[in-house]
ROBA-11544 format. One line per 4 residues: number of its first residue (from 1); their letters; for each residue x, y, z of N, C-alpha, C. Coordinates in steps of 0.2 Angstrom, whole numbers. Layout:
REM residues N
NUM) a) X Y Z X Y Z X Y Z ~ ...
END
This chain:
REM residues 362
1) merf) -73 9 79 -70 3 77 -64 1 81 ~ -60 5 83 -54 3 87 -57 1 94 ~ -62 4 97 -64 2 104 -68 -5 103 ~ -71 -6 97 -74 -13 96 -69 -18 96
5) ldln) -64 -17 92 -58 -22 90 -54 -23 97 ~ -54 -18 101 -50 -19 107 -54 -23 113 ~ -60 -25 111 -64 -29 116 -61 -36 117 ~ -60 -38 123 -57 -45 124 -62 -50 124
9) inre) -65 -51 118 -71 -56 118 -69 -63 118 ~ -71 -67 123 -70 -74 124 -77 -78 124 ~ -77 -82 119 -84 -85 118 -84 -92 123 ~ -79 -93 126 -80 -100 130 -85 -100 135
13) nelq) -87 -95 139 -92 -95 143 -99 -95 140 ~ -100 -92 134 -106 -92 130 -107 -100 128 ~ -102 -103 125 -102 -110 123 -104 -114 129 ~ -101 -113 134 -102 -117 140 -110 -117 142
17) nivt) -112 -110 142 -119 -109 143 -124 -113 139 ~ -122 -113 132 -126 -117 127 -126 -124 129 ~ -121 -127 131 -121 -134 133 -125 -135 139 ~ -125 -131 144 -130 -131 150 -137 -131 148
21) laae) -138 -126 143 -145 -126 141 -148 -132 137 ~ -143 -135 133 -145 -141 130 -147 -146 134 ~ -143 -147 140 -145 -153 145 -151 -151 148 ~ -152 -145 150 -159 -143 153 -165 -144 148
25) acqt) -164 -142 142 -169 -142 137 -171 -149 136 ~ -166 -154 135 -168 -161 134 -169 -165 140 ~ -168 -162 146 -169 -165 152 -164 -171 153 ~ -158 -170 151 -153 -176 152 -148 -173 157
29) paay) -144 -178 160 -139 -177 164 -132 -174 161 ~ -132 -175 155 -125 -174 152 -126 -171 145 ~ -122 -166 143 -122 -163 136 -115 -161 134 ~ -114 -161 128 -107 -160 125 -107 -156 119
33) lvll) -102 -151 119 -101 -148 112 -94 -149 110 ~ -94 -152 104 -87 -154 102 -85 -151 95 ~ -79 -148 95 -77 -144 90 -71 -148 87 ~ -71 -149 80 -65 -153 77 -62 -149 72
37) ddgl) -56 -151 71 -51 -148 66 -48 -154 62 ~ -50 -155 56 -48 -161 52 -49 -167 55 ~ -55 -168 58 -57 -174 61 -54 -175 68 ~ -50 -171 71 -47 -171 77 -50 -166 82
41) lkyh) -51 -169 88 -54 -165 93 -50 -158 95 ~ -53 -153 94 -49 -146 95 -52 -143 102 ~ -58 -143 103 -61 -140 109 -67 -144 111 ~ -69 -145 117 -75 -147 119 -77 -144 126
45) fdvs) -84 -143 126 -87 -141 132 -92 -146 134 ~ -93 -146 141 -98 -152 143 -100 -150 150 ~ -106 -153 151 -109 -153 158 -112 -160 159 ~ -110 -162 165 -113 -169 167 -113 -170 174
49) slts) -118 -174 176 -119 -177 183 -119 -184 183 ~ -116 -187 177 -116 -195 177 -110 -197 181 ~ -111 -203 184 -105 -207 187 -101 -210 182 ~ -95 -211 183 -90 -213 178 -90 -208 172
53) yeal) -91 -202 174 -91 -197 169 -84 -196 165 ~ -79 -197 169 -72 -197 166 -71 -202 160 ~ -75 -207 160 -73 -213 155 -76 -211 148 ~ -80 -205 148 -83 -204 142 -78 -199 137
57) epae) -77 -202 131 -72 -198 127 -77 -194 122 ~ -77 -187 122 -81 -183 118 -81 -185 111 ~ -75 -186 108 -75 -187 101 -78 -193 99 ~ -78 -198 103 -81 -205 101 -89 -204 100
61) wnin) -92 -199 103 -99 -198 102 -101 -194 96 ~ -96 -191 93 -97 -187 87 -97 -191 81 ~ -103 -194 80 -104 -198 74 -106 -194 68 ~ -106 -197 62 -109 -194 56 -116 -192 57
65) lehd) -118 -186 56 -124 -183 57 -127 -180 51 ~ -133 -181 49 -135 -177 43 -136 -170 44 ~ -135 -166 38 -135 -159 39 -141 -156 42 ~ -140 -152 47 -145 -149 51 -151 -153 53
69) kvlv) -150 -159 54 -155 -164 57 -153 -167 64 ~ -158 -167 68 -157 -170 74 -157 -178 74 ~ -152 -181 76 -152 -189 77 -154 -190 84 ~ -160 -194 85 -162 -196 91 -162 -204 92
73) vedt) -158 -206 97 -158 -213 98 -161 -214 105 ~ -168 -217 104 -172 -217 110 -169 -222 115 ~ -166 -228 112 -163 -233 116 -157 -236 113 ~ -151 -234 116 -145 -236 113 -144 -243 112
77) llna) -147 -247 117 -146 -255 117 -149 -258 110 ~ -154 -254 107 -158 -256 101 -155 -253 95 ~ -149 -250 95 -146 -246 90 -139 -249 88 ~ -138 -251 82 -132 -255 80 -126 -251 81
81) nfsr) -126 -244 81 -120 -240 81 -118 -239 89 ~ -123 -240 93 -122 -239 100 -122 -245 105 ~ -125 -250 103 -127 -255 108 -120 -259 111 ~ -115 -258 107 -108 -261 110 -104 -256 113
85) hpav) -106 -250 113 -101 -245 115 -100 -246 123 ~ -93 -246 125 -92 -247 132 -96 -243 137 ~ -97 -237 135 -101 -233 140 -109 -235 140 ~ -111 -239 135 -118 -241 135 -118 -248 139
89) vnep) -113 -252 137 -113 -259 141 -111 -258 148 ~ -106 -254 149 -104 -253 156 -106 -246 159 ~ -103 -244 165 -104 -238 168 -102 -232 163 ~ -106 -227 162 -112 -225 166 -119 -228 163
93) hirf) -118 -233 158 -124 -236 155 -129 -231 152 ~ -126 -228 146 -129 -223 142 -135 -227 138 ~ -141 -224 139 -147 -227 136 -150 -222 131 ~ -148 -216 131 -152 -211 127 -146 -206 124
97) yagv) -147 -205 117 -143 -200 114 -147 -196 109 ~ -145 -190 109 -148 -185 104 -143 -180 102 ~ -142 -179 95 -136 -175 93 -138 -171 87 ~ -135 -166 86 -136 -162 80 -129 -159 77
101) plmt) -127 -159 71 -121 -157 68 -120 -149 69 ~ -114 -147 69 -112 -140 69 -110 -138 62 ~ -115 -135 58 -113 -134 51 -112 -126 50 ~ -106 -124 47 -105 -117 46 -109 -115 40
105) hdgq) -109 -108 39 -113 -105 34 -111 -108 27 ~ -105 -110 26 -103 -113 19 -103 -121 19 ~ -107 -124 24 -108 -131 23 -103 -135 26 ~ -98 -133 30 -93 -137 33 -95 -139 40
109) nigs) -94 -146 41 -96 -149 48 -90 -148 52 ~ -91 -144 58 -85 -143 62 -86 -146 69 ~ -91 -151 70 -92 -154 76 -99 -156 77 ~ -101 -156 84 -108 -158 85 -110 -156 92
113) lyvl) -116 -155 93 -119 -154 100 -124 -160 102 ~ -122 -163 107 -127 -169 109 -128 -170 116 ~ -133 -173 118 -135 -175 125 -135 -182 126 ~ -134 -184 132 -134 -191 134 -138 -192 140
117) gqqa) -141 -198 141 -145 -199 147 -145 -207 148 ~ -147 -208 154 -147 -215 157 -153 -219 156 ~ -158 -215 154 -165 -218 153 -167 -218 146 ~ -170 -223 143 -172 -223 136 -179 -219 136
121) kpls) -179 -214 131 -185 -210 130 -185 -207 124 ~ -191 -204 122 -192 -201 115 -190 -193 117 ~ -189 -189 111 -187 -182 112 -192 -179 108 ~ -196 -174 111 -202 -171 107 -199 -166 102
125) errq) -203 -165 97 -201 -160 91 -199 -153 94 ~ -202 -151 99 -200 -145 102 -193 -145 105 ~ -192 -150 108 -185 -150 111 -180 -151 106 ~ -181 -155 100 -177 -156 95 -175 -149 92
129) lmlq) -181 -145 91 -180 -138 88 -175 -134 92 ~ -176 -135 99 -172 -131 103 -165 -133 103 ~ -164 -140 102 -157 -142 101 -154 -139 95 ~ -158 -139 89 -155 -136 83 -153 -129 84
133) llar) -158 -125 87 -156 -118 88 -150 -117 92 ~ -149 -121 97 -143 -120 101 -137 -122 97 ~ -137 -127 93 -132 -128 89 -130 -123 84 ~ -135 -120 81 -134 -114 76 -131 -108 80
137) qavs) -133 -107 86 -131 -102 90 -123 -103 92 ~ -121 -109 93 -114 -111 94 -110 -109 88 ~ -113 -111 82 -109 -110 76 -108 -103 75 ~ -113 -99 76 -113 -92 75 -108 -89 80
141) mvef) -107 -91 86 -102 -88 91 -95 -90 88 ~ -94 -96 86 -88 -98 84 -86 -94 77 ~ -90 -93 73 -89 -90 67 -88 -82 68 ~ -91 -80 73 -90 -73 75 -83 -72 78
145) elsl) -81 -76 82 -75 -76 85 -69 -76 80 ~ -70 -81 75 -65 -81 70 -65 -75 65 ~ -71 -73 64 -72 -67 59 -69 -61 63 ~ -70 -60 69 -67 -55 73 -59 -55 73
149) gilk) -57 -61 74 -49 -62 73 -47 -60 67 ~ -50 -62 61 -48 -60 54 -49 -52 53 ~ -54 -49 56 -55 -42 55 -50 -38 59 ~ -48 -41 65 -42 -37 68 -36 -38 64
153) eqyf) -34 -44 62 -28 -44 58 -28 -39 52 ~ -34 -39 48 -35 -35 42 -34 -28 44 ~ -37 -26 50 -38 -19 52 -30 -17 53 ~ -27 -21 57 -20 -19 59 -15 -19 53
157) eakn) -16 -24 48 -12 -24 42 -14 -17 38 ~ -20 -16 38 -22 -10 34 -19 -3 37 ~ -19 -3 44 -17 2 48 -9 3 47 ~ -6 -3 47 1 -3 46 3 0 39
161) senk) -1 -3 34 0 0 27 -1 7 26 ~ -6 9 29 -8 17 29 -2 21 32 ~ 0 18 38 6 22 41 12 22 37 ~ 13 17 33 19 17 29 18 22 23
165) lrsf) 12 21 20 11 26 15 11 33 17 ~ 8 34 23 8 41 26 15 44 27 ~ 19 39 30 26 41 31 29 43 25 ~ 28 39 20 32 41 13 29 47 10
169) fess) 22 48 11 19 54 9 21 60 12 ~ 22 60 19 24 65 23 32 67 22 ~ 36 62 21 43 63 20 45 67 14 ~ 40 67 9 42 70 3 43 78 4
173) rssh) 48 80 0 50 88 0 45 91 -4 ~ 41 88 -8 37 91 -13 30 93 -9 ~ 27 98 -12 20 99 -9 15 95 -12 ~ 11 91 -9 6 87 -11 -1 89 -9
177) llig) -6 90 -13 -13 92 -11 -18 88 -15 ~ -23 85 -12 -28 81 -15 -34 86 -15 ~ -37 87 -21 -43 92 -21 -49 88 -23 ~ -55 90 -20 -61 87 -22 -64 90 -28
181) rnme) -69 88 -31 -73 91 -37 -75 98 -36 ~ -76 99 -29 -79 106 -28 -73 111 -25 ~ -67 109 -27 -61 113 -26 -60 113 -18 ~ -63 108 -14 -61 108 -7 -55 103 -6
185) vitf) -52 105 0 -46 101 2 -48 94 4 ~ -45 89 2 -47 82 4 -41 80 9 ~ -35 80 7 -29 79 11 -23 82 8 ~ -18 82 12 -12 86 11 -6 83 15
189) nktf) 0 85 13 6 83 17 9 89 21 ~ 14 87 25 17 92 29 20 98 25 ~ 23 96 20 27 101 16 22 107 14 ~ 16 104 11 11 109 9 8 113 14
193) ydva) 7 110 20 5 113 26 9 119 28 ~ 16 117 29 21 122 31 21 128 26 ~ 21 127 20 22 132 15 16 137 15 ~ 10 134 16 3 138 16 3 142 22
197) yhlf) 5 139 28 5 142 34 10 148 34 ~ 16 147 31 21 152 31 18 158 26 ~ 15 157 21 12 162 16 6 165 19 ~ 1 162 22 -5 164 24 -6 165 31
201) gksv) -2 162 35 -3 162 43 -9 159 45 ~ -11 154 42 -17 150 45 -16 142 43 ~ -19 138 47 -18 131 46 -23 128 40 ~ -20 124 37 -24 120 32 -28 114 35
205) eagn) -35 114 33 -39 108 36 -43 105 30 ~ -44 99 31 -49 96 26 -55 99 26 ~ -58 100 20 -64 104 19 -63 111 17 ~ -57 114 19 -56 121 17 -56 122 9
209) lstd) -58 128 7 -57 129 0 -50 129 -2 ~ -48 125 -7 -41 125 -9 -38 131 -12 ~ -42 136 -15 -39 142 -18 -38 147 -12 ~ -40 146 -6 -38 150 0 -31 149 1
213) fiyp) -27 144 -1 -20 143 0 -16 143 -6 ~ -18 146 -11 -14 148 -17 -13 155 -18 ~ -7 157 -19 -5 164 -19 -10 167 -24 ~ -12 173 -23 -17 177 -27 -15 178 -34
217) ayvn) -9 179 -36 -7 180 -43 -7 174 -47 ~ -8 168 -44 -8 161 -47 -15 158 -47 ~ -20 161 -44 -26 157 -42 -30 156 -49 ~ -30 160 -54 -33 159 -60 -30 153 -64
221) dfvt) -24 153 -64 -20 147 -67 -22 141 -64 ~ -22 141 -57 -23 135 -53 -30 133 -55 ~ -35 137 -55 -42 135 -56 -43 132 -63 ~ -40 135 -68 -40 133 -75 -37 126 -75
225) hvqk) -31 125 -72 -28 118 -73 -32 113 -69 ~ -35 114 -63 -38 110 -60 -44 107 -64 ~ -48 112 -67 -54 110 -71 -51 106 -77 ~ -46 107 -80 -43 102 -85 -42 95 -82
229) alsg) -39 95 -76 -38 88 -74 -44 85 -72 ~ -49 89 -70 -56 85 -68 -59 83 -74 ~ -57 85 -80 -60 83 -87 -56 77 -89 ~ -50 75 -85 -46 69 -87 -40 71 -90
233) emvs) -38 77 -91 -32 79 -94 -26 80 -89 ~ -20 78 -90 -14 79 -86 -11 85 -88 ~ -9 89 -83 -6 96 -84 1 96 -80 ~ 6 98 -84 12 98 -80 16 104 -84
237) herl) 20 108 -80 24 114 -82 29 116 -77 ~ 34 120 -79 39 123 -75 38 130 -75 ~ 38 134 -70 38 141 -70 41 144 -64 ~ 43 150 -65 46 154 -60 41 157 -55
241) infe) 41 156 -49 37 158 -44 39 164 -40 ~ 36 169 -39 38 175 -36 33 176 -30 ~ 35 175 -24 32 177 -18 34 183 -14 ~ 30 187 -12 32 194 -9 37 192 -3
245) gmqp) 42 196 -3 47 195 2 51 189 2 ~ 51 185 -3 55 179 -4 59 179 -10 ~ 64 175 -11 68 174 -17 64 171 -22 ~ 64 172 -28 60 168 -33 63 161 -33
249) iwsk) 58 157 -35 60 150 -35 57 147 -41 ~ 60 142 -44 58 138 -50 54 132 -47 ~ 48 131 -50 44 125 -47 41 121 -53 ~ 41 114 -52 38 110 -57 31 108 -54
253) isyn) 26 110 -58 19 109 -55 16 104 -60 ~ 12 100 -56 8 95 -60 1 94 -57 ~ -4 93 -62 -11 92 -60 -13 85 -63 ~ -15 80 -59 -17 74 -61 -24 72 -59
257) ptyd) -28 69 -63 -34 67 -61 -34 61 -56 ~ -38 60 -51 -38 54 -47 -44 51 -48 ~ -44 44 -47 -50 40 -49 -52 36 -43 ~ -58 34 -43 -61 29 -38 -60 22 -41
261) angn) -62 17 -37 -62 10 -40 -65 8 -46 ~ -70 12 -47 -75 11 -53 -72 16 -59 ~ -66 19 -58 -64 23 -64 -67 30 -65 ~ -70 32 -60 -73 39 -60 -68 44 -57
265) iigv) -68 50 -60 -64 55 -57 -67 58 -51 ~ -63 58 -46 -66 60 -39 -62 66 -37 ~ -57 68 -40 -53 74 -38 -47 75 -42 ~ -42 79 -40 -36 81 -43 -30 81 -38
269) sfns) -25 78 -40 -19 78 -36 -14 83 -39 ~ -13 88 -34 -9 94 -36 -2 93 -33 ~ 3 94 -36 10 92 -34 15 98 -36 ~ 19 101 -32 23 106 -33 30 104 -30
273) tdit) 35 104 -35 42 103 -32 47 108 -34 ~ 51 110 -29 56 115 -30 62 113 -34 ~ 63 116 -40 68 114 -45 73 119 -46 ~ 73 124 -41 78 130 -42 85 127 -43
277) krkq) 87 123 -39 94 120 -39 96 117 -46 ~ 91 114 -49 92 111 -55 92 116 -61 ~ 88 121 -60 88 127 -65 94 131 -64 ~ 97 132 -58 103 135 -58 109 131 -61
281) seek) 108 124 -60 114 120 -63 113 121 -71 ~ 107 121 -73 106 121 -81 109 128 -83 ~ 107 133 -79 110 140 -81 117 140 -81 ~ 120 137 -76 128 136 -76 131 133 -82
285) iikq) 127 127 -84 130 123 -89 129 127 -96 ~ 124 131 -97 123 135 -102 129 141 -103 ~ 130 144 -97 136 149 -97 142 146 -98 ~ 143 139 -96 150 136 -97 150 134 -105
289) neal) 145 132 -108 145 131 -115 146 137 -119 ~ 143 142 -117 144 149 -120 152 151 -120 ~ 155 150 -114 162 151 -113 166 147 -118 ~ 164 141 -118 168 136 -122 168 138 -130
293) rkia) 162 140 -132 161 143 -139 165 149 -140 ~ 166 153 -135 170 159 -136 177 157 -136 ~ 179 152 -132 186 150 -132 187 147 -139 ~ 183 143 -142 184 140 -148 184 145 -154
297) ymqs) 180 150 -153 181 156 -158 187 159 -158 ~ 190 161 -152 196 164 -151 202 159 -154 ~ 201 153 -152 207 148 -155 207 148 -162 ~ 201 147 -165 200 146 -172 201 153 -176
301) helr) 201 159 -173 201 165 -177 207 169 -174 ~ 207 171 -168 212 175 -165 219 172 -165 ~ 219 166 -162 225 162 -161 228 160 -168 ~ 223 158 -172 225 155 -178 228 160 -183
305) kpva) 226 166 -183 228 171 -187 235 173 -187 ~ 239 174 -181 246 175 -182 250 169 -184 ~ 247 163 -182 251 157 -185 251 156 -192 ~ 245 158 -195 244 158 -202 249 163 -205
309) silg) 250 169 -202 255 174 -204 262 172 -204 ~ 264 168 -199 271 166 -199 272 161 -204 ~ 267 156 -205 268 151 -211 269 155 -217 ~ 265 160 -218 265 164 -225 272 167 -226
313) lmhl) 275 170 -220 281 173 -220 287 168 -222 ~ 286 162 -219 291 157 -220 291 155 -227 ~ 286 155 -230 285 153 -237 289 158 -241 ~ 288 165 -240 291 170 -243 299 170 -242
317) lkle) 301 168 -236 308 167 -235 311 162 -239 ~ 308 157 -240 310 151 -244 311 153 -252 ~ 306 157 -254 306 159 -261 312 164 -262 ~ 314 168 -257 319 173 -258 326 170 -257
321) stdp) 330 174 -254 337 172 -254 339 167 -248 ~ 334 166 -244 336 162 -238 336 155 -240 ~ 341 151 -238 342 144 -240 337 140 -237 ~ 333 137 -242 327 133 -239 329 127 -235
325) gsev) 335 125 -235 337 119 -231 340 122 -224 ~ 340 128 -223 342 131 -217 339 127 -211 ~ 344 125 -206 341 121 -200 337 125 -196 ~ 338 132 -196 334 136 -191 327 137 -194
329) lqmm) 326 137 -201 320 138 -204 316 131 -203 ~ 320 126 -204 316 119 -203 314 118 -196 ~ 317 121 -191 315 120 -184 309 125 -183 ~ 309 131 -186 304 135 -185 298 133 -188
333) ekav) 298 130 -194 292 127 -198 289 121 -194 ~ 294 117 -191 291 111 -187 287 114 -181 ~ 290 119 -177 286 121 -171 280 124 -173 ~ 280 128 -179 273 132 -181 268 127 -183
337) leld) 270 121 -186 266 116 -189 263 112 -183 ~ 267 111 -178 265 108 -171 259 112 -168 ~ 261 119 -168 256 123 -164 249 124 -168 ~ 250 124 -175 244 124 -179 240 117 -178
341) dtih) 243 112 -177 240 105 -176 236 105 -170 ~ 240 108 -164 237 108 -158 231 113 -158 ~ 231 118 -161 225 123 -162 219 119 -165 ~ 220 115 -170 215 111 -173 212 106 -169
345) qivk) 216 103 -165 213 98 -160 209 101 -154 ~ 211 107 -152 208 110 -147 201 113 -149 ~ 201 115 -155 194 118 -158 190 112 -159 ~ 192 106 -162 188 100 -163 185 98 -156
349) stet) 190 97 -151 187 95 -145 182 99 -142 ~ 183 106 -142 178 111 -140 171 110 -143 ~ 171 109 -150 165 109 -153 161 102 -151 ~ 165 97 -150 162 90 -148 159 91 -142
353) qtea) 162 95 -137 160 95 -130 153 99 -130 ~ 153 105 -134 147 109 -134 141 106 -137 ~ 143 102 -142 137 98 -146 134 92 -141 ~ 138 90 -137 136 84 -132 132 87 -127
357) dvlp) 133 93 -125 129 96 -119 122 99 -122 ~ 118 95 -125 112 97 -128 107 98 -122 ~ 104 104 -121 99 105 -116 92 105 -118 ~ 87 103 -113 80 103 -115 78 110 -118
361) sn) 74 110 -123 71 116 -125 67 120 -121 ~ 63 116 -116 59 120 -111 63 122 -105
END
């Protein structure tokens, strides 16, 4: 496809040859191929041995023609559309005209192919048919050139989109593997390739059996989850993975069915993401919350106990001989009450903090 699209195809020579063939087939000294865009002359190809040839304006002879029919004017002096034309009355004294419209496959008129002569004459059906065939060939060439240009644009646009998608796919730090219905590898990203090569010492290639690149201890689970995904079920879980000679890692693994344009399941998307750091952070938070709970317990029980004892003793002192209005007792009571209030605030704050840090059950 790339070699085909890289061809530098130019239809100008072919279109010029069609004009020459039209003149020869109709035995006329001049032939024109006119291509219009919104009624304006876009391109024209011609061949002529007429004198005063430069005086002919190609677009002036592009008259309205019936769809896919040849218009033959055997004598222009006897035709109302041509009898007063400058090129008929004056040099080069055109006396014969035959033309056919250029109609696209969807019925658009994009110009005409016509021949001119200086002698009035009829045009046989066989030559008219040849003129029609040449016109159709010209349209086919123009449409092919246009289609090829559109195809090139679409191809490079698709290639660019594919490159962007592939770049995104390859830049992911997660392992991605697309598996076919027969457990074969369809495609994969660089992360999966690197992990598989590190574990098994061989390269992953499309068409390989996917289970050849799954650690033996997890093959049964892998096959079970792939079969579930092939039945339309999405599977996702987190687990601790242990590879021989490596530190254990936490991984989030998912199996998702993949569909074609008609909604049929054609395979499974296997994705594995390293979540070890997240798990370590969660474990750290759990330990911190446990420490806060211990602190709260100590504050509410161990620290609160002597404060309660002091308050009790102060009450006894008041009941006995000590003057209740003693300044020292009042200052001591104030300090103990402030300490007791501070302990209550700390306990309350700690309880609020540990309740807010609710962790996932999984």
